[in-house]
C-alpha positions in Angstrom: -182.8 16.2 19.9 -180.2 18.5 21.4 -180.8 20.9 24.4 -178.5 23.9 24.7 -178.3 26.3 27.7 -178.3 29.9 26.7 -176.9 32.6 29.1 -175.6 36.1 28.8 -174.5 39.0 30.9 -173.3 37.1 33.9 -170.9 40.0 35.0 -169.0 37.8 37.4 -167.4 38.3 39.9 -169.4 41.5 40.4 -172.3 39.3 41.3 -170.3 36.6 43.0 -167.9 33.8 42.1 -170.4 31.0 41.6 -173.5 30.5 39.5 -176.9 31.1 41.0 -178.4 27.8 42.3 -181.5 28.1 40.2 -179.5 28.5 37.0 -177.2 25.6 37.7 -180.1 23.3 38.7 -182.2 24.4 35.8 -179.4 23.6 33.2 -178.7 20.2 34.8 -182.4 19.3 35.0 -182.9 20.3 31.3 -180.1 17.9 30.4 -178.2 20.4 28.3 -175.4 19.0 26.3 -173.9 22.4 25.5 -173.9 25.9 26.9 -173.6 29.1 24.8 -172.8 32.4 26.5 -173.6 35.6 24.6 -171.1 37.9 26.2 -170.3 40.1 29.2 -168.8 37.3 31.3 -166.3 40.0 32.5 -163.9 37.4 33.9 -162.6 34.1 32.6 -163.7 32.5 36.0 -167.1 32.0 34.3 -165.8 29.4 31.9 -165.0 26.5 34.3 -168.3 27.2 36.2 -170.3 26.4 33.1 -167.8 23.7 31.8 -168.6 21.8 35.0 -172.1 21.4 33.6 -171.6 20.9 29.9 -169.2 21.9 27.0 -169.1 25.6 26.7 -168.7 28.2 23.9 -169.1 32.0 23.9 -168.7 35.3 22.3 -167.3 38.4 24.0 -169.3 41.4 24.9 -168.5 45.0 25.4 -167.5 44.5 29.0 -165.2 41.5 28.3 -161.4 42.0 28.4 -158.8 41.0 25.9 -158.4 37.5 27.1 -162.0 36.7 26.6 -162.1 38.5 23.2 -159.1 36.6 22.0 -160.4 33.2 23.1 -164.0 33.5 21.9 -164.2 36.4 19.4 -167.1 38.8 19.1 -169.3 36.9 16.5 -169.6 33.3 15.4 -171.8 30.8 13.8 -172.1 27.3 15.4 -173.8 24.3 13.9 -176.3 22.4 16.1 -177.7 19.4 14.2 -178.9 20.9 10.9 -179.4 24.5 12.4 -176.9 27.3 12.0 -176.8 29.4 15.1 -175.4 32.9 15.0 -174.0 34.3 18.3 -173.3 37.9 19.0 -173.5 40.2 22.1 -175.4 42.9 20.3 -173.8 46.1 21.6 -173.5 49.1 19.4 -174.9 52.5 18.7 -177.6 52.2 15.9 -181.0 50.8 16.4 -182.1 48.3 19.0 -180.1 45.4 20.4 -182.3 43.0 18.5 -182.0 44.9 15.2 -178.2 45.1 15.6 -178.0 41.3 16.3 -180.1 40.4 13.3 -178.2 42.7 11.0 -174.9 41.1 12.1 -175.8 38.0 10.1 -176.4 38.3 6.4 -179.7 37.0 5.0 -179.7 33.2 5.1 -176.4 33.0 7.0 -178.1 31.9 10.3 -181.3 30.1 11.1 -181.2 31.3 14.7 -179.6 34.5 16.1 -178.7 34.6 19.8 -177.7 37.8 21.6 -177.4 39.5 25.0 -176.5 43.0 26.0 -179.9 44.5 27.0 -180.4 42.1 30.0 -184.0 41.8 28.6 -185.2 38.2 27.9 -187.0 38.0 24.5 -187.7 35.5 21.8 -189.4 35.8 18.5 -189.1 35.5 14.7 -188.3 38.0 12.0 -188.1 37.1 8.3 -188.0 33.4 9.1 -185.1 33.8 11.6 -185.7 32.7 15.2 -184.0 35.1 17.6 -183.5 35.1 21.4 -181.9 37.0 24.2 -181.8 34.9 27.4 -181.6 38.0 29.6 -179.3 37.7 32.6 -179.0 35.1 35.3 -177.4 37.5 37.7 -178.3 41.1 36.8 -182.0 41.5 35.9 -181.9 45.3 35.8 -185.4 46.4 34.7 -186.7 42.8 34.2 -188.8 41.5 37.1 -186.9 38.1 37.2 -183.5 36.6 36.5 -183.4 34.5 33.4 -181.7 32.1 31.0 -183.0 30.0 28.1 -183.0 26.5 26.7 -182.6 26.1 22.9 -184.0 22.8 21.7 -182.9 21.6 18.2 -184.4 18.6 16.5 -183.0 18.2 13.0 -183.8 21.4 11.2 -186.3 22.6 13.8 -185.3 25.0 16.7 -187.3 26.5 19.5 -186.3 28.6 22.5 -187.9 28.5 25.9 -187.1 31.3 28.4 -186.6 30.3 32.0 -187.1 32.6 35.0 -186.3 32.6 38.7 -186.6 34.9 41.7 -183.2 34.7 43.5 -179.6 34.7 42.4 -178.5 33.0 45.6 -175.7 30.4 45.2 
């Protein structure tokens, strides 16, 4: 069984130069062996913050600069055990963020689609594909709480659990 931390829309250093205490503790307590960031880091300083917890991978979002786009790209598929995980930020003009994210991966290309952009945590299934947006651990916008998620993969089975907290204090 593999546990993966999911984050998006950290927008650092706008919201500080460190991770919120609740996020860091939550990822460590969950025993994540990998962290996936779904865009809008806004500064490469985010990378070592997460790498101090677990190996890190990401995709760039619409607010990420050239260095982040070049290092991580805008769309990718990663393999976790026997599950293909599609990663994208989800920004664009047509439809909802969820619809854009799902449309970015051809039928059967990904078992799980992860995205960010809206800062709204959500998980569900559509046409057999598990999807999730972990929300934001630093900029909750219209959501009542800050959030991240844990993706648990066991062979060919995947599930996502959203995690919430009140304070982004470091």
